[in-house]
ZATORLO-561518 format. One record per residue (C-alpha): x, y, z. Coordinates in steps of 0.2 Angstrom, whole numbers, padded with zeros to 4 digits, always signed. Layout:
BEGIN
XYZ/...
This chain:
BEGIN
-0955+0558+0154/-0948+0557+0136/-0933+0544+0132/-0916+0553+0129/-0911+0549+0110/-0897+0535+0113/-0913+0526+0123/-0923+0527+0108/-0910+0523+0096/-0906+0508+0107/-0924+0501+0109/-0928+0504+0088/-0910+0493+0086/-0918+0481+0099/-0936+0480+0087/-0925+0479+0070/-0915+0466+0077/-0929+0457+0082/-0938+0457+0067/-0924+0455+0058/-0920+0436+0065/-0938+0431+0065/-0937+0436+0047/-0920+0430+0041/-0921+0412+0046/-0939+0409+0034/-0930+0418+0020/-0913+0407+0023/-0923+0391+0021/-0933+0399+0008/-0917+0402-0002/-0911+0386+0003/-0926+0376-0003/-0925+0386-0019/-0907+0383-0021/-0908+0363-0020/-0924+0364-0030/-0916+0374-0045/-0898+0364-0043/-0908+0347-0043/-0918+0352-0058/-0903+0356-0068/-0895+0340-0063/-0910+0332-0070/-0909+0338-0085/-0889+0334-0089/-0893+0317-0082/-0906+0317-0095/-0891+0318-0111/-0889+0303-0118/-0876+0291-0115/-0874+0300-0098/-0869+0285-0085/-0854+0279-0096/-0848+0296-0096/-0829+0299-0086/-0833+0318-0082/-0852+0323-0086/-0857+0308-0072/-0844+0313-0058/-0848+0333-0058/-0865+0328-0058/-0864+0316-0044/-0852+0330-0034/-0868+0341-0039/-0881+0329-0029/-0868+0329-0015/-0870+0349-0014/-0886+0346-0017/-0887+0337+0001/-0875+0349+0009/-0886+0364+0005/-0902+0354+0010/-0891+0350+0028/-0888+0368+0030/-0908+0372+0032/-0909+0355+0042/-0895+0363+0055/-0905+0380+0057/-0914+0370+0068/-0901+0362+0079/-0891+0370+0094/-0876+0378+0091/-0860+0367+0081/-0846+0375+0091/-0830+0367+0080/-0814+0362+0087/-0801+0365+0073/-0782+0365+0072/-0766+0357+0065/-0761+0339+0068/-0762+0333+0085/-0763+0348+0095/-0773+0341+0107/-0793+0343+0101/-0798+0327+0110/-0789+0330+0124/-0799+0346+0126/-0817+0339+0120/-0814+0328+0135/-0809+0341+0145/-0822+0353+0138/-0837+0339+0143/-0828+0333+0157/-0828+0315+0153/-0817+0303+0140/-0827+0303+0124/-0815+0307+0110/-0799+0294+0107/-0784+0303+0112/-0766+0299+0106/-0772+0293+0088/-0769+0306+0072/-0788+0313+0068/-0794+0305+0053/-0796+0316+0038/-0812+0311+0031/-0825+0314+0045/-0833+0324+0058/-0836+0316+0076/-0853+0326+0084/-0855+0326+0102/-0871+0328+0109/-0880+0326+0124/-0892+0308+0123/-0901+0301+0135/-0897+0284+0127/-0878+0282+0127/-0878+0267+0118/-0880+0271+0101/-0872+0280+0087/-0878+0290+0071/-0869+0287+0054/-0871+0302+0041/-0866+0296+0026/-0861+0309+0010/-0877+0306+0003/-0889+0311+0015/-0895+0293+0022/-0891+0292+0041/-0887+0275+0049/-0891+0269+0068/-0880+0259+0075/-0873+0251+0093/-0860+0266+0098/-0846+0247+0099/-0854+0240+0081/-0846+0259+0077/-0833+0260+0079/-0828+0243+0071/-0836+0250+0057/-0826+0264+0058/-0809+0256+0060/-0816+0243+0044/-0816+0262+0034/-0800+0268+0039/-0792+0250+0037/-0797+0250+0020/-0793+0268+0016/-0774+0264+0023/-0772+0251+0015/-0778+0257-0003/-0765+0272+0003/-0750+0263+0002/-0756+0253-0012/-0757+0268-0023/-0743+0275-0018/-0733+0260-0021/-0741+0259-0037/-0737+0278-0041/-0717+0275-0035/-0717+0260-0048/-0725+0268-0062/-0718+0288-0062/-0705+0280-0068/-0710+0278-0085/-0714+0295-0088/-0704+0311-0091/-0717+0326-0090/-0723+0335-0076/-0740+0334-0086/-0741+0314-0088/-0733+0312-0070/-0750+0324-0062/-0762+0312-0073/-0754+0296-0069/-0754+0302-0051/-0772+0308-0052/-0778+0293-0062/-0770+0278-0048/-0777+0289-0035/-0795+0289-0044/-0795+0271-0049/-0785+0265-0034/-0789+0276-0018/-0805+0271-0005/-0813+0283+0000/-0827+0282+0014/-0844+0289+0010/-0847+0293+0028/-0845+0310+0033/-0851+0313+0049/-0854+0300+0066/-0865+0310+0082/-0858+0303+0097/-0871+0301+0111/-0863+0310+0127/-0870+0312+0145/-0879+0328+0149/-0866+0342+0153/-0868+0359+0156/-0859+0366+0140/-0869+0354+0129/-0886+0362+0136/-0881+0379+0121/-0868+0368+0112/-0863+0354+0101/-0844+0351+0101/-0837+0344+0083/-0820+0336+0083/-0811+0338+0065/-0797+0331+0055/-0781+0337+0058/-0778+0350+0044/-0760+0350+0039/-0760+0329+0037/-0754+0317+0024/-0762+0301+0029/-0771+0296+0014/-0756+0296+0003/-0762+0312-0006/-0778+0316+0000/-0779+0332+0012/-0790+0340+0020/-0793+0361+0016/-0800+0372+0030/-0816+0378+0020/-0823+0361+0019/-0827+0361+0037/-0829+0377+0041/-0844+0382+0031/-0853+0370+0045/-0846+0380+0059/-0858+0391+0068/-0842+0394+0080/-0824+0388+0081/-0810+0385+0092/-0794+0383+0084/-0779+0374+0091/-0763+0385+0090/-0746+0374+0099/-0740+0385+0114/-0723+0376+0109/-0722+0380+0092/-0731+0396+0092/-0720+0407+0080/-0722+0390+0066/-0728+0398+0049/-0740+0386+0044/-0752+0389+0058/-0753+0410+0052/-0752+0400+0031/-0767+0391+0036/-0775+0407+0042/-0772+0415+0028/-0779+0403+0017/-0794+0402+0027/-0797+0421+0027/-0795+0419+0007/-0807+0405+0004/-0818+0417+0013/-0818+0431+0005/-0820+0422-0010/-0838+0421-0004/-0839+0436+0004/-0837+0428+0021/-0827+0433+0039/-0819+0423+0054/-0826+0433+0068/-0834+0417+0074/-0817+0412+0080/-0808+0409+0096/-0791+0402+0102/-0785+0391+0112/-0765+0391+0115/-0762+0374+0121/-0749+0363+0131/-0747+0380+0140/-0740+0368+0156/-0726+0363+0144/-0721+0383+0144/-0727+0386+0161/-0712+0371+0169/-0698+0377+0156/-0700+0396+0160/-0713+0401+0173/-0726+0414+0170/-0714+0425+0163/-0713+0414+0149/-0731+0410+0147/-0735+0430+0147/-0723+0432+0133/-0729+0417+0123/-0746+0424+0124/-0740+0442+0118/-0733+0433+0104/-0749+0424+0100/-0759+0439+0101/-0746+0448+0089/-0747+0433+0078/-0764+0431+0078/-0774+0445+0087/-0779+0453+0069/-0792+0434+0068/-0795+0427+0083/-0807+0436+0096/-0799+0431+0110/-0783+0418+0114/-0785+0409+0129/-0770+0400+0136/-0773+0381+0141/-0765+0364+0146/-0780+0353+0139/-0770+0339+0147/-0769+0347+0164/-0789+0352+0164/-0794+0334+0160/-0780+0327+0173/-0788+0338+0185/-0806+0335+0181/-0804+0318+0182/-0795+0317+0198/-0806+0330+0205/-0790+0342+0208/-0796+0359+0209/-0780+0368+0209/-0773+0361+0193/-0790+0362+0184/-0787+0382+0189/-0770+0379+0183/-0774+0373+0167/-0786+0386+0160/-0802+0378+0158/-0812+0390+0167/-0806+0404+0157/-0811+0395+0143/-0829+0391+0148/-0831+0407+0153/-0824+0413+0135/-0835+0402+0127/-0852+0407+0135/-0848+0427+0135/-0840+0426+0117/-0853+0413+0109/-0869+0411+0120/-0874+0431+0117/-0874+0429+0098/-0877+0413+0095/-0893+0415+0087/-0882+0429+0074/-0868+0417+0071/-0879+0404+0068/-0889+0412+0056/-0873+0419+0047/-0862+0402+0047/-0878+0398+0036/-0878+0410+0025/-0858+0409+0023/-0859+0392+0021/-0873+0392+0007/-0861+0403-0003/-0848+0394+0000/-0854+0376-0006/-0863+0386-0020/-0844+0395-0023/-0837+0377-0024/-0847+0369-0036/-0846+0385-0046/-0829+0383-0047/-0831+0365-0054/-0843+0369-0066/-0832+0384-0073/-0819+0367-0075/-0829+0356-0083/-0836+0371-0095/-0820+0375-0099/-0814+0358-0102/-0831+0354-0113/-0827+0368-0123/-0810+0362-0127/-0816+0345-0130/-0828+0354-0143/-0817+0363-0151/-0804+0349-0154/-0819+0339-0161/-0823+0353-0174/-0804+0356-0177/-0800+0338-0179/-0816+0336-0190/-0809+0350-0200/-0791+0343-0201/-0797+0325-0204/-0807+0333-0220/-0794+0342-0228/-0780+0329-0226/-0795+0316-0232/-0795+0328-0249/-0776+0331-0250/-0776+0311-0252/-0790+0309-0264/-0779+0323-0274/-0763+0311-0271/-0773+0295-0277/-0782+0304-0291/-0765+0313-0297/-0757+0294-0297/-0771+0285-0306/-0769+0298-0319/-0751+0293-0322/-0753+0275-0322/-0766+0277-0335/-0757+0288-0346/-0743+0277-0346/-0754+0261-0349/-0761+0270-0364/-0747+0278-0372/-0740+0260-0372/-0756+0251-0379/-0756+0265-0392/-0739+0262-0396/-0744+0243-0397/-0757+0245-0408/-0748+0255-0420/-0733+0244-0421/-0740+0226-0419/-0757+0226-0424/-0752+0220-0441/-0747+0204-0435/-0764+0198-0430/-0767+0195-0446/-0753+0178-0445/-0764+0171-0436/-0777+0158-0443/-0784+0155-0424/-0796+0164-0414/-0784+0158-0398/-0771+0163-0407/-0777+0181-0410/-0783+0182-0394/-0768+0176-0386/-0759+0188-0396/-0769+0201-0390/-0767+0199-0370/-0748+0196-0371/-0743+0209-0385/-0757+0224-0387/-0763+0224-0370/-0748+0219-0360/-0760+0209-0349/-0747+0202-0339/-0738+0218-0335/-0754+0227-0332/-0759+0211-0319/-0745+0217-0311/-0744+0234-0312/-0761+0234-0304/-0756+0226-0288/-0743+0235-0287/-0753+0250-0286/-0766+0240-0276/-0752+0240-0263/-0747+0255-0265/-0764+0264-0260/-0768+0251-0246/-0753+0256-0238/-0756+0274-0238/-0775+0272-0234/-0768+0260-0217/-0754+0274-0215/-0768+0288-0215/-0779+0278-0204/-0767+0274-0192/-0761+0293-0191/-0779+0298-0188/-0789+0287-0177/-0776+0291-0161/-0780+0309-0167/-0800+0306-0164/-0801+0299-0147/-0806+0307-0134/-0796+0304-0117/-0800+0307-0098/-0780+0309-0097/-0776+0318-0112/-0758+0318-0106/-0754+0301-0101/-0749+0286-0112/-0757+0269-0110/-0746+0260-0117/-0733+0261-0102/-0749+0256-0092/-0750+0242-0084/-0765+0229-0088/-0774+0235-0074/-0773+0251-0074/-0776+0250-0091/-0792+0242-0091/-0798+0256-0080/-0797+0268-0094/-0799+0258-0108/-0818+0265-0112/-0809+0281-0115/-0796+0273-0129/-0806+0259-0135/-0805+0258-0155/-0803+0240-0157/-0822+0242-0165/-0817+0254-0178/-0800+0244-0182/-0798+0247-0201/-0787+0234-0211/-0783+0240-0230/-0776+0224-0235/-0794+0219-0241/-0795+0233-0255/-0796+0225-0273/-0799+0233-0291/-0794+0217-0300/-0809+0212-0307/-0807+0222-0321/-0792+0216-0325/-0799+0200-0323/-0810+0201-0340/-0796+0202-0351/-0796+0184-0345/-0813+0179-0347/-0810+0183-0363/-0819+0201-0363/-0809+0205-0377/-0819+0196-0390/-0834+0201-0386/-0842+0216-0392/-0834+0227-0409/-0816+0221-0406/-0825+0200-0408/-0834+0208-0425/-0816+0216-0430/-0807+0198-0427/-0822+0189-0434/-0817+0200-0449/-0800+0196-0451/-0805+0177-0452/-0818+0180-0466/-0802+0186-0479/-0787+0174-0471/-0791+0164-0490/-0786+0181-0498/-0768+0188-0499/-0760+0194-0483/-0756+0211-0490/-0773+0212-0498/-0782+0208-0480/-0770+0220-0473/-0775+0232-0485/-0796+0229-0482/-0796+0228-0464/-0780+0236-0453/-0787+0252-0452/-0805+0249-0444/-0794+0237-0434/-0785+0247-0425/-0798+0260-0424/-0808+0249-0414/-0794+0243-0405/-0791+0260-0399/-0808+0262-0395/-0808+0246-0385/-0794+0251-0374/-0804+0268-0370/-0818+0256-0363/-0806+0244-0353/-0799+0260-0345/-0815+0268-0342/-0822+0253-0335/-0803+0250-0325/-0803+0269-0317/-0823+0268-0313/-0819+0252-0302/-0805+0258-0295/-0813+0275-0291/-0829+0262-0283/-0815+0253-0273/-0806+0267-0267/-0822+0276-0261/-0830+0264-0252/-0815+0262-0242/-0811+0281-0239/-0830+0282-0233/-0828+0269-0221/-0813+0276-0215/-0821+0293-0213/-0835+0284-0204/-0823+0273-0192/-0814+0291-0188/-0828+0299-0186/-0835+0285-0177/-0821+0287-0165/-0822+0304-0164/-0840+0303-0158/-0840+0287-0149/-0824+0293-0135/-0833+0311-0133/-0849+0303-0128/-0837+0291-0115/-0831+0308-0108/-0847+0320-0110/-0861+0311-0117/-0869+0314-0133/-0861+0328-0144/-0876+0331-0149/-0885+0337-0134/-0867+0348-0129/-0875+0363-0131/-0887+0361-0121/-0875+0355-0108/-0865+0372-0111/-0881+0383-0107/-0885+0372-0092/-0866+0375-0086/-0869+0391-0087/-0888+0391-0080/-0879+0382-0067/-0864+0395-0061/-0878+0409-0065/-0887+0401-0050/-0873+0395-0038/-0865+0413-0040/-0879+0420-0031/-0889+0410-0019/-0899+0423-0012/-0899+0419+0008/-0899+0435+0014/-0910+0449+0022/-0905+0464+0020/-0906+0478+0033/-0913+0491+0019/-0925+0477+0013/-0932+0473+0029/-0935+0492+0033/-0943+0492+0019/-0953+0478+0023/-0958+0484+0040/-0963+0502+0033/-0975+0494+0019/-0983+0482+0033/-0988+0499+0043/-0975+0499+0057/-0975+0515+0063/-0958+0518+0069/-0957+0536+0072/-0975+0535+0080/-0970+0522+0092/-0950+0527+0098/-0949+0545+0090/-0964+0552+0100/-0962+0541+0115/
């Protein structure tokens, strides 16, 4: 008897579905392994960049990448574990009470605000005195239950204390800052440096064997609209990607509150960014006993209809429930209370909605989870790439601007030098023409030397003017350095004025702004040795000395005859001596100034290179770093964890699966 078309189609679908799940899991595991390997390889190359260990931006990004690699690896491990059923919702909506009711025992703490820094996983276990603590780096620690509780209490106390201190510090320091950008960076600095963040990400608690835990693990999550640790808030997608299924807690007494709907819209948006979905979610309309007490069954019906109207497009089922009544009834054996609470209906919905689809949901959740964690790292890589490109552009433009300004300064100094020497040359030339003849009035060389220094070359005036010029140039160089040194600094917090910070916070960011090793003092500028050669008797040496000796040899003659014989040659030698003096002084000035300018240039460039490296590592490797970021983003944008039906059918056909022969002709 031939099968109907519907029967054949159904059988074909079942075979394809069976083959799909048989192949999709290995494909997913292979994708996870490949993405983990590729990510770790890229990160390892980033860590090879010189100065990585002290880089304020590169190192934290790589550490974030390491955490992502651990998360990706754990997604693969989770595929071999039971179905993870997350209890999620806003604040104190009774998640812990619901977990206790579902497990028929008190295992989750109640009447406390949920922690914002971990998830609690409840799983059946024969040994009930040992808990398992997992940290951000993937390491696992086995502790006694009471020891584990003490550890978590200590972690909670540290976070709470640091949160108070950080909040107080921000309120105290923010008054000194005006702009929004400054205040935002101040807040980031304070919370980054002062807030204690536990590296514990999940705790697995042993629970007595329970019918629900044969197929599921229950997971208690942080309250999602709480601001417990100062500015630490938890986004839904931080946990959602780990969930195979979700029971979302709604408060029946505040069903019209916008927060729940806004949060679900954000979840849908976050998931749409990575091609995700919310079809693995049901909702519990908790505290229905309060609604019933105030308005009876009619009120319960009205609130349930309202919840379906608001959230029906998101949740496949919305179950009215009183977690408190359920737990009280289970603990006291009150059957009527149990039935009225809605817990039986919830168990039915959990099994009917999740269990038949468990294999598919678990696989899809890992596919979405892989895309989500890769997407999040890709977004952070994009932000870091933008910052790196901005800093590289600033480095190049800053270097160019500095060189342009340096050239302007050199031109200004050259012009000032030219004016100074022209003035001195004019003064000395005038003295030579009008006063050289008086040299013949002196018989002694010492007298002639003194006259040359004071009246011809005016050494006293020259020394005073050179000192003025030295101070002028020293001030110009110092001002130039003081202007450009801060502009050469690369800082993690670009808007924040470090000088306004208290000592403890200033020390935290000192590496990014410390230019002390590059300090410049222009007061050491000196070019007086050229003028000092006058005092050393330089003018009586060389050609001028011969001229003076010639004057001495004719002193016995009449003055008019001596002048007639020697004055012309004397003036010529004095003019030549002036040229020699100017050349030596100018050369010494230029050498001294060039040495100082080169020193300034090296110091400014040193600041630029050093502070850039303190953010991103050596700038010489920045192009490679950019290429690695682009490669990482490309890898994270397409983690390829899905097995498509089209490809499956092609594979089946290529493997010789004769669907037509097996089913159509049956």
